[in-house]
N, C-alpha and C positions, 0 to 999 in steps of 0.2 A: 526462517521465521524471525520475527522481531522479539527483542527482549522487552518485556512489559514492566513497568509502565512508561519507560522512556521512548519506546518505539524506535530503538536503534538496532541495527543489524548485529546479531550475535557473533558474526564472523569479522566484519571490517569496522564496525562501530558507526557507520554512516546512518543517516536517517533512512528508515525502512519505509518502502521498498527501495533499496539502493540499486545501482545499475545491475550487479550480478543477480540480485533477487528478481528484478524485472525480467531479465533474460530467462531465468529459470521459470518464472511464472508463465511467460509467453510460450515457452517450450512445453510446459505441462499442460497448458490449456489451448494449444494451437489449433485444435479441432473444435473448440467450443468457447469462443470469445465472450458469449453472453454469460456463461458460468463463471468465467474469470471476472467479469464486471460485478456479478452478484457477490462473489467471494470478497472482492475488494471493497464493495459498498458495506459489507458486513464488518470487515476489519476497520473501515473508516469510522463507523459509528463507535466501535470499541475504543479506537484511538482518540476520538473526540472526547469521550468520557475521561480517559486517562490524561489527556493533554489539555483539559479545560483551562482556559485562561492563558495558555502558552502559545497557541497557534490559532489563527482565524479559520473559519469554516472554508473560505475560498482557497486559502493556502493548503489546507488538508485535502480538499477535493483535487487540487492539482497534483499533490504528492501521491495520493492513492488511486485516483481514477482517471484523470484526464489523459495521462500518458498511455493508458491501455485501450482507449477507444480505437475502433477500426479507422484506418486512414484510407 
C-alpha cells in the first residue's frame, strides 16, 4: 500500500502503484478485474485529494486506472 499523503510505495519509494504493486494487485484480483478497477477508482479519488495541485487528473487516471483495464 501507499504511504499517504505522498502516494509513494512504502517498500521502494516509487509512485504508487509501482510495478511490484501492480503485479500484486493483478494477482490478488485476477478473477475479478471489475473489483480491481472499483478499488483503484476509490484510491484515485483519495489520491486526488491528497495530491491536489501536484498532478493533473489525466495523469492520475493513467497512474491509477489505465494500466489495469482489460486488454
